[in-house]
C-alpha positions in Angstrom: 29.8 -13.1 -2.1 29.7 -12.1 1.6 32.7 -13.3 3.6 30.9 -12.8 7.0 27.2 -12.6 7.8 25.8 -9.1 7.8 22.5 -7.9 9.0 20.0 -5.6 7.3 16.8 -3.7 7.7 14.5 -2.2 5.1 12.6 1.0 5.9 9.6 1.6 3.6 7.9 4.9 2.7 4.7 5.1 0.7 2.2 2.9 -0.9 1.5 -0.9 -1.2 3.6 -1.0 -4.4 6.6 0.1 -2.4 5.8 -2.5 0.3 5.7 -5.2 -2.4 9.1 -3.9 -3.6 10.5 -4.0 -0.1 9.5 -7.7 0.2 11.6 -8.3 -2.9 14.5 -6.2 -1.5 14.5 -8.3 1.6 14.4 -11.5 -0.4 17.3 -10.3 -2.6 19.4 -9.6 0.5 18.7 -12.8 2.3 19.4 -14.7 -0.9 22.8 -13.0 -1.0 23.5 -14.1 2.7 22.3 -11.1 4.7 20.2 -11.7 7.8 17.4 -9.5 9.2 18.6 -7.6 12.2 17.2 -5.6 15.1 16.1 -2.2 13.7 18.7 0.5 14.5 21.4 -2.1 15.1 22.0 -3.6 11.6 25.0 -3.4 9.3 23.0 -2.3 6.4 19.9 0.0 6.2 18.0 0.3 2.9 15.5 3.1 2.4 12.8 2.4 -0.1 11.5 5.7 -0.9 8.4 7.6 -2.2 8.4 10.7 -4.3 4.6 11.5 -4.6 4.7 14.3 -1.9 7.3 16.8 -0.7 7.2 15.5 2.8 8.6 12.2 1.6 11.8 14.0 0.5 11.9 15.8 3.8 11.6 12.5 5.7 14.3 10.8 3.8 16.9 13.5 4.1 16.0 14.0 7.8 16.5 10.2 8.4 19.7 10.2 6.4 20.9 13.0 8.7 20.5 10.7 11.7 22.6 8.1 10.1 25.8 10.3 9.8 27.1 9.7 13.3 26.7 6.0 13.0 28.6 6.0 9.7 31.4 8.1 11.1 31.7 5.7 14.1 31.6 2.6 11.9 32.8 3.0 8.2 31.6 -0.6 7.5 28.1 0.4 8.2 26.2 0.8 4.8 23.3 3.0 3.7 21.4 2.3 0.5 18.6 4.5 -1.0 16.2 3.1 -3.6 12.6 3.5 -4.9 10.9 6.5 -6.6 12.8 9.3 -4.9 16.2 7.7 -5.7 15.0 7.4 -9.4 14.2 11.1 -9.3 17.1 12.6 -7.3 19.8 10.2 -8.5 23.3 11.5 -7.6 21.7 14.5 -5.8 21.3 12.1 -2.9 25.0 11.6 -2.7 25.5 15.4 -2.9 23.1 16.1 0.0 24.2 13.0 2.0 27.7 12.0 0.9 27.8 9.2 3.5 25.3 7.2 1.5 26.9 4.1 -0.1 24.3 3.0 -2.7 21.6 4.7 -4.8 19.4 2.6 -7.0 16.2 3.1 -8.8 12.8 1.6 -9.5 14.0 -0.5 -12.5 17.0 -2.3 -11.1 16.2 -3.5 -7.6 17.9 -6.8 -8.5 21.3 -4.9 -8.5 21.2 -4.0 -4.8 23.4 -6.9 -3.4 26.0 -6.3 -6.1 26.0 -2.5 -5.5 26.4 -3.0 -1.8 29.4 -5.3 -2.3 31.0 -3.0 -4.9 30.6 0.0 -2.6 32.2 -2.0 0.2 35.1 -3.2 -1.9 35.8 0.2 -3.7 35.1 2.3 -0.7 33.1 4.7 -2.8 29.4 5.4 -3.4 27.7 3.5 -6.2 24.9 5.2 -8.0 23.1 3.1 -10.7 19.9 4.3 -12.2 18.4 2.8 -15.4 15.5 3.9 -17.6 13.9 0.6 -18.3 12.8 -2.3 -16.2 15.4 -5.0 -15.9 13.2 -7.7 -14.2 9.7 -7.6 -13.2 9.8 -7.2 -9.4 7.6 -10.2 -8.8 10.3 -12.4 -10.5 12.8 -11.5 -7.7 13.3 -13.5 -4.5 10.9 -12.4 -1.8 10.5 -12.3 1.9 6.9 -11.6 2.7 5.8 -9.5 5.7 2.8 -11.8 6.3 2.2 -15.6 6.2 -1.6 -15.0 5.7 -1.7 -12.2 3.2 0.3 -11.6 0.0 0.8 -8.6 -2.4 0.8 -9.6 -6.0 1.9 -7.1 -8.7 -0.1 -7.4 -11.9 1.5 -4.4 -13.6 4.0 -1.6 -13.1 4.1 1.8 -14.6 1.4 4.1 -15.9 0.2 5.4 -19.2 -1.7 8.3 -17.8 -0.3 11.9 -17.6 -1.9 13.4 -14.5 -0.4 16.9 -14.1 0.3 16.5 -10.4 1.9 13.0 -10.6 5.5 12.1 -11.0 5.1 8.3 -11.0 5.0 7.8 -14.8 8.4 9.4 -15.0 9.8 7.2 -12.3 8.3 3.9 -13.0 7.7 4.2 -16.8 5.0 3.2 -19.1 2.6 0.4 -18.1 4.1 -3.1 -18.2 1.7 -6.0 -17.7 2.4 -9.5 -16.5 0.8 -12.4 -18.3 -2.2 -13.9 -16.6 -0.7 -17.3 -16.3 2.3 -15.9 -14.5 0.2 -14.0 -12.0 -2.1 -17.0 -11.3 0.9 -19.2 -10.8 2.4 -16.8 -8.2 -1.0 -16.7 -6.4 -1.2 -20.5 -6.4 2.3 -20.7 -4.9 1.3 -18.2 -2.1 -1.8 -20.2 -1.3 0.2 -23.4 -1.1 2.4 -21.5 1.4 -0.5 -20.6 3.6 -1.7 -17.3 2.2 -5.5 -16.9 2.2 -5.7 -13.2 1.1 -4.0 -11.6 -1.8 -4.1 -7.9 -3.0 -3.6 -7.3 -6.7 -1.4 -4.2 -7.3 -1.0 -1.9 -10.2 -1.0 1.9 -10.7 -4.3 1.4 -12.6 -5.3 -2.2 -12.2 -8.3 -1.9 -14.5 -6.2 -1.0 -17.4 -4.4 -4.3 -17.0 -4.2 -6.1 -20.4 -3.4 -2.9 -22.5 0.0 -4.0 -23.2 -0.9 -7.4 -24.6 -4.1 -6.0 -26.1 -6.8 -8.0 -24.2 -9.9 -6.0 -23.3 -11.5 -7.0 -20.1 -8.4 -8.8 -18.9 -8.7 -7.5 -15.3 -12.2 -8.8 -14.9 -11.1 -12.1 -16.3 -8.3 -12.2 -13.8 -10.6 -11.6 -10.9 -12.8 -14.4 -12.0 -9.7 -16.7 -12.4 -8.7 -15.9 -8.8 -12.1 -17.2 -7.8 -11.2 -20.6 -9.1 -8.1 -21.1 -6.9 -8.9 -23.5 -4.1 -7.9 -22.2 -0.7 -7.8 -18.5 -1.6 -10.4 -16.9 0.7 -10.0 -13.1 0.0 -9.1 -11.1 -3.1 -8.6 -7.5 -3.0 -7.2 -5.0 -5.6 -5.9 -1.4 -5.8 -6.3 0.9 -7.4 -8.6 1.3 -10.4 -8.8 4.5 -12.4 -12.4 5.9 -12.8 -11.8 6.8 -16.4 -11.2 3.1 -17.3 -13.7 1.5 -14.9 -16.1 -0.8 -16.7 -19.1 -2.7 -15.6 -17.5 -6.1 -16.2 -15.4 -5.5 -13.1 -18.5 -4.9 -11.0 -20.0 -8.2 -12.5 -16.7 -10.0 -11.6 -16.9 -8.6 -8.0 -20.5 -9.8 -7.7 -20.1 -13.2 -9.2 -16.7 -14.2 -7.6 -17.3 -15.0 -4.0 -13.8 -14.5 -2.8 -13.5 -10.9 -4.3 -14.1 -8.7 -1.3 -16.9 -6.0 -1.1 -14.5 -3.1 -1.1 -13.5 -0.6 -3.7 -10.7 1.9 -3.3 -11.0 4.4 -6.2 -9.2 7.7 -6.0 -11.4 10.8 -6.6 -8.6 13.4 -6.3 -11.1 16.3 -6.6 -14.9 16.8 -6.9 -14.5 19.8 -9.1 -14.8 19.2 -12.8 -12.5 22.2 -13.5 -9.8 20.9 -11.2 -10.2 17.4 -12.6 -9.7 18.9 -16.2 -6.6 20.7 -15.0 -5.3 17.6 -13.3 -5.8 15.8 -16.7 -8.0 13.3 -14.9 -10.1 12.0 -17.8 -13.4 11.8 -16.0 -15.8 14.1 -14.3 -17.6 13.9 -10.9 -20.8 12.7 -12.4 -19.0 9.7 -14.0 -17.3 8.9 -10.7 -20.6 9.1 -8.7 -22.3 7.0 -11.4 -19.7 4.2 -10.9 -20.4 4.3 -7.2 -24.1 4.0 -7.8 -23.8 1.0 -9.9 -21.4 -0.6 -7.4 -23.7 -0.1 -4.5 -26.7 -1.3 -6.5 -24.9 -4.5 -7.3 -23.1 -4.8 -3.9 -25.2 -3.2 -1.3 -22.7 -3.8 1.5 -19.6 -2.5 -0.4 -17.3 -0.1 1.4 -15.9 2.8 -0.8 -12.6 4.4 0.1 -10.7 7.1 -1.8 -7.9 9.6 -2.2 -8.4 13.4 -2.3 -6.0 16.2 -3.0 -6.8 19.7 -1.6 -5.2 22.9 -2.8 -4.4 22.1 -6.4 -3.2 25.1 -8.4 -6.2 27.4 -9.3 -8.6 25.6 -6.9 -11.3 28.1 -5.9 -13.5 28.0 -2.8 -16.3 26.8 -5.1 -14.1 24.0 -6.5 -13.4 23.0 -2.8 -17.1 23.0 -2.1 -17.7 20.8 -5.0 -15.3 18.3 -3.5 -17.1 18.5 -0.2 -20.4 17.8 -2.0 -19.1 14.8 -3.9 -17.5 13.4 -0.7 -21.0 13.7 0.9 -22.7 12.0 -2.0 -20.0 9.3 -2.2 -20.5 8.3 1.5 -16.8 7.2 1.8 -16.0 4.8 4.7 -12.5 6.2 4.6 -10.8 9.0 2.7 -7.1 9.5 2.5 -6.6 13.3 2.2 -3.5 15.1 1.0 -2.4 18.7 0.7 -1.1 19.4 -2.8 2.6 19.9 -2.9 4.8 20.9 -5.9 6.7 18.1 -7.5 9.5 19.3 -9.6 9.2 18.0 -13.2 5.4 17.9 -13.2 3.2 20.3 -15.3 1.2 21.3 -12.1 4.5 22.4 -10.5 4.7 25.1 -13.3 1.1 26.2 -13.1 0.2 29.8 -12.1 -2.2 30.3 -9.2 -0.5 28.1 -6.7 -2.6 28.2 -3.6 -1.2 30.0 -0.5 -0.2 27.5 2.2 -2.6 29.0 4.8 -5.5 28.5 2.4 -4.6 25.0 1.6 -4.2 24.2 5.4 -7.6 25.7 6.1 -9.3 23.7 3.4 -7.4 20.5 4.4 -8.7 20.8 8.0 -12.2 21.4 6.8 -12.1 18.5 4.5 -10.6 16.1 7.2 -13.4 17.1 9.6 -16.0 16.6 6.9 -14.8 13.1 5.6 -14.3 11.9 9.1 -17.9 12.6 10.0 -19.1 10.9 6.9 -16.9 7.8 7.7 -18.1 7.8 11.3 -21.8 7.8 10.1 -21.0 5.0 7.7 -19.3 3.0 10.4 -22.3 3.5 12.8 -24.4 1.6 10.3 -22.2 -1.5 11.2 -23.4 -1.5 14.8 -25.0 -4.8 15.8 -23.9 -6.5 12.6 -22.0 -9.7 12.6 -18.7 -9.4 10.6 -16.0 -11.9 9.6 -12.5 -10.7 10.5 -9.2 -11.9 9.3 -7.0 -11.8 12.4 -3.8 -9.6 11.7 -0.5 -9.7 13.5 0.0 -6.5 15.5 -2.0 -4.2 13.1 -3.5 -2.6 16.0 -0.9 -0.4 17.6 -2.6 -0.4 21.2 -3.6 -4.1 21.2 -1.2 -5.0 24.0 -2.6 -2.2 26.2 -6.2 -2.7 25.4 -6.1 -6.6 25.5 -7.8 -6.6 22.1 -6.9 -8.3 18.8 -7.2 -6.6 15.4 -8.0 -7.6 11.9 -9.9 -6.6 8.6 -13.5 -7.3 7.9 -14.5 -8.4 4.4 -15.1 -4.8 3.4 -11.6 -3.8 4.7 -12.8 -2.0 7.8 -10.5 -2.3 10.7 -11.9 -4.1 13.7 -10.6 -4.3 17.2 -12.1 -7.1 19.2 -11.9 -8.9 22.4 -11.6 -12.6 22.9 -14.4 -13.9 25.3 -13.4 -15.2 28.7 -12.5 -18.8 28.6 -11.5 -18.8 24.8 -8.0 -19.1 23.5 -6.9 -16.2 21.3 -7.2 -16.9 17.6 -4.0 -17.0 15.6 -3.0 -14.4 13.0 -4.5 -15.7 9.8 -7.5 -17.3 11.5 -11.0 -16.0 10.7 -13.3 -15.0 13.6 -16.9 -13.9 13.5 -17.8 -11.0 15.9 -20.6 -8.5 16.6 -19.8 -4.8 16.2 -20.5 -2.9 19.5 -19.1 0.5 18.8 -17.9 2.6 15.9 -15.3 5.4 15.4 -14.4 7.2 12.2 -11.4 4.9 11.4 -12.4 1.5 13.0 -14.9 -0.7 14.7 -15.0 -2.3 18.2 -16.4 -5.7 19.0 -16.1 -6.0 22.7 -17.3 -8.7 25.1 -18.5 -10.8 22.2 -19.9 -13.7 24.2 -22.9 -14.0 21.8 -22.1 -14.6 18.2 -18.4 -15.1 18.6 -16.8 -17.9 16.6 -13.4 -18.9 15.3 -12.6 -20.7 12.1 -9.0 -22.0 12.1 -7.4 -21.7 8.7 -4.3 -22.8 6.8 -2.9 -19.4 7.2 -3.2 -19.7 11.1 -1.5 -23.1 10.8 1.3 -21.5 8.7 1.7 -18.8 11.3 2.0 -21.3 14.1 4.6 -23.3 12.2 6.6 -20.2 11.5 6.5 -19.1 15.1 7.5 -22.5 16.3 10.4 -22.9 13.9 12.0 -19.5 14.7 11.6 -18.6 18.4 14.2 -15.9 17.8 12.0 -14.0 15.3 10.4 -10.9 16.9 6.9 -11.2 15.6 6.3 -7.5 16.4 8.7 -6.7 13.6 6.1 -8.0 11.1 3.8 -5.1 10.2 0.8 -4.8 8.0 0.3 -2.2 5.4 -2.7 0.2 5.5 -4.6 0.9 2.3 -3.0 3.7 0.5 -1.9 5.5 3.6 1.8 6.7 3.5 3.7 4.9 6.2 7.2 4.5 7.5 7.8 0.9 8.4 10.9 -0.8 9.8 11.4 -4.4 8.8 
């Protein structure tokens, strides 16, 4: 129990699953009496880490190095490290950065307040890593980043064994929540003002495997469509090997499921896919996209691609470029392969020289950006519905624009016509696309075709702003799909 009020901040690396976990960490700390503080000036800093790529390690240890001077100046200042990298490195973190107070893993987030108190009382670092999930993260207290959008975890862990991936070692085998529990959480979010939810899982379309129900994910999507007040449903990420047509049918027949599919490709080379132990081939992947687009012509497809996997030849790389062209991605998140200790790929022969990986990476980025730009140009002149975000556009204040996501998840920067009041975060606006870039759309001077639909989410944002004038709304940040980020809460 805290004897005095202490402030905290949570810094999040990685994917939306980590962002979901950080909302739980914030909820736990506030439930224990901590208050959110000004970033860089708090009594406690929590790093929620990622271990998927090597640069995540480097970022963490670099940031921990910047904390040393503050720790030396104020011994009561506390540093905690959790998440996937903590699960992997364990007491190595204390050896590399002995000024860290707490290390906790992916399975025991609920222990954080007690570990901080124990470290403070005992004046020594506390390292607690367990191998099995204590409490499903969604059952922990939460403090959401957004009043209008919510992240809902339907499963944790993964039953696949991709040779490049360390996630199954760190998050364990797949654990599924029961449908009723998920739907109850969604309904509670909607009652609180949320109008958009994103269903999260390492492989959402294998949902149900633990309790033996085939088609459980498609049924869950349809059930979301029956929740009054829920305007938008998204999900990420499905695995191509387990993708079934009942999910496409559910997307088509459930009006609030958005026309967007994020499905990792990883490589367009069948030989590389085999070596990755990705149990599908490029023709299966392209076949899924064909069926999705036939059923949902306006669907936007986004993906993840790794370049430079061990043994990748120039022909393998050209296969990836070809599949990217045929897939017509509206966005591709591209990564250079990096060795992760403990993974089979890390022990493979024929690791690709750094300069070759860099060259292919640059060529791939140029290629997929051109594809995305051509796909975005097809939106010119179209009327799109945008869910207004809160400071998702980094340059909104300079450009006098607002920002939000279209139904297909494209990022849209738009102007409010002269004489109109700015819509609130959470409101829905209809705008006409006037310009396109590879990563976003513009809707400028939208005098014609502009309209605003106030929503319960906008009402909730307005109430929250009025009830807490001291809250810095700029500290509330959105999470981009699949893109590694460092956010300060």
